C-alpha positions, 0 to 999 in steps of 0.5 A, spaced: 182 901 678 183 900 686 191 900 684 193 906 680 196 911 683 193 918 683 196 925 681 195 927 688 197 921 691 205 921 686 206 928 688 205 926 696 209 920 695 215 924 691 215 930 697 215 924 702 221 922 699 225 928 696 225 930 704 228 924 707 234 924 702 235 932 704 235 930 711 242 929 714 245 923 714 245 919 722 252 919 725 252 912 726 253 911 718 258 917 717 263 914 722 269 911 718 273 905 720 281 903 720 283 900 714 290 899 711 292 900 703 299 900 702 300 906 696 307 906 692 310 902 696 309 905 702 303 901 707 298 906 711 293 906 715 288 910 716 281 913 718 276 913 712 269 917 711 266 911 707 263 916 702 270 918 700 272 916 694 279 912 692 281 919 688 279 925 693 283 920 698 290 920 694 289 927 691 286 931 697 289 927 703 296 923 701 297 930 695 298 926 690 296 930 685 298 926 680 292 922 679 287 927 675 280 929 676 276 929 669 269 927 668 269 924 676 264 919 672 269 914 669 268 916 662 275 920 660 280 915 664 284 920 667 283 918 674 287 910 672 291 908 678 293 900 678 291 896 683 293 889 685 296 890 678 289 891 674 287 898 672 282 902 677 278 908 676 279 911 682 274 916 681 268 910 681 271 906 687 269 908 694 277 908 698 274 902 704 274 898 698 281 897 698 282 896 705 290 891 704 291 893 697 296 895 693 295 902 689 299 904 684 299 912 681 303 916 676 307 917 683 310 910 684 312 908 677 319 911 677 324 908 681 327 914 684 331 919 678 330 913 673 323 913 669 318 907 668 319 904 660 313 907 659 314 914 662 320 914 658 317 911 652 311 917 652 317 923 652 321 919 646 314 918 642 311 925 644 305 922 647 302 928 650 300 935 649 297 938 654 299 933 660 292 933 664 290 925 662 297 923 661 298 919 668 292 916 667 294 913 660 301 912 662 297 908 669 293 904 664 298 903 659 302 899 664 296 894 667 294 894 660 300 890 657 300 886 663 294 884 662 295 882 656 302 878 658 297 874 661 293 872 655 287 877 658 284 877 652 280 884 648 275 887 644 280 886 638 283 879 640 278 874 642 283 870 644 291 871 647 296 866 648 299 868 655 306 872 653 304 873 646 307 880 646 307 885 641 301 886 641 298 891 633 296 897 633 289 895 633 289 892 639 292 897 643 288 903 641 282 897 643 285 896 650 287 904 650 279 905 649 277 907 656 282 913 656 281 919 652 286 925 650 283 931 648 288 934 645 289 927 641 296 925 641 293 917 640 298 917 635 304 918 639 301 914 645 299 908 641 307 908 639 310 909 645 305 903 648 308 899 641 314 901 643 314 899 650 311 892 648 315 890 643 321 891 648 318 887 653 
C-alpha cells in the first residue's frame, strides 16, 4: 500500500528524529524567569531555569536536605512536601509551576525547638528505622490528616464528613500508601499517625 512505511523510511525517520533530540536546546528556551515562592514561611524571589524540579531547587539551591531524592519517578514518596496545604511529589513538579505558592518541607514543620506533633509522634512511636523516608512520611501524614479533616474521601472511605477524625488503621494505611518505607516500619508509622489524629 502507498501509505505504508518501508523499513528504510522508518530507519531514516528514526535517525533524523534522534539527531534532532540530541541537539542542544536553543538559548531562548533555557532562559528562566523570575518567580516568588514562599518556602517554610519565608518569601524567596528566584530566577529559575524552566527545567529545574521543585526537589532540586529545595535540595541544591535552598540547601534544604530534609526532602529526599528517592526514586526520582514519583513512586516512593520520599520527596513529599506540602504545597498550599496539599501533598506533592517534588521530584515530579517543576519549580516554575509554583510561582506564588506556599511550600512546607520537613524543616518548616517545627516551631523553633518545639517539634510538630507528627514529628514528636514518629519519635515516640518509633516510626522510622533508617530515617530516609521519614521526612516524606511526616509531610504526607500532616497534609493527609488535613485532607481527611476537610472531608476528602479515600478508597477505603468513599464518603467522609468534614471533621470526621480519627481515622481507622485501614484508612491511614490506604491514605499513606504513596509513601514507601523500605525498612518496613509501617505498624509504627500507622500508630504515630493514629495518635496525632486521635488528639486532634
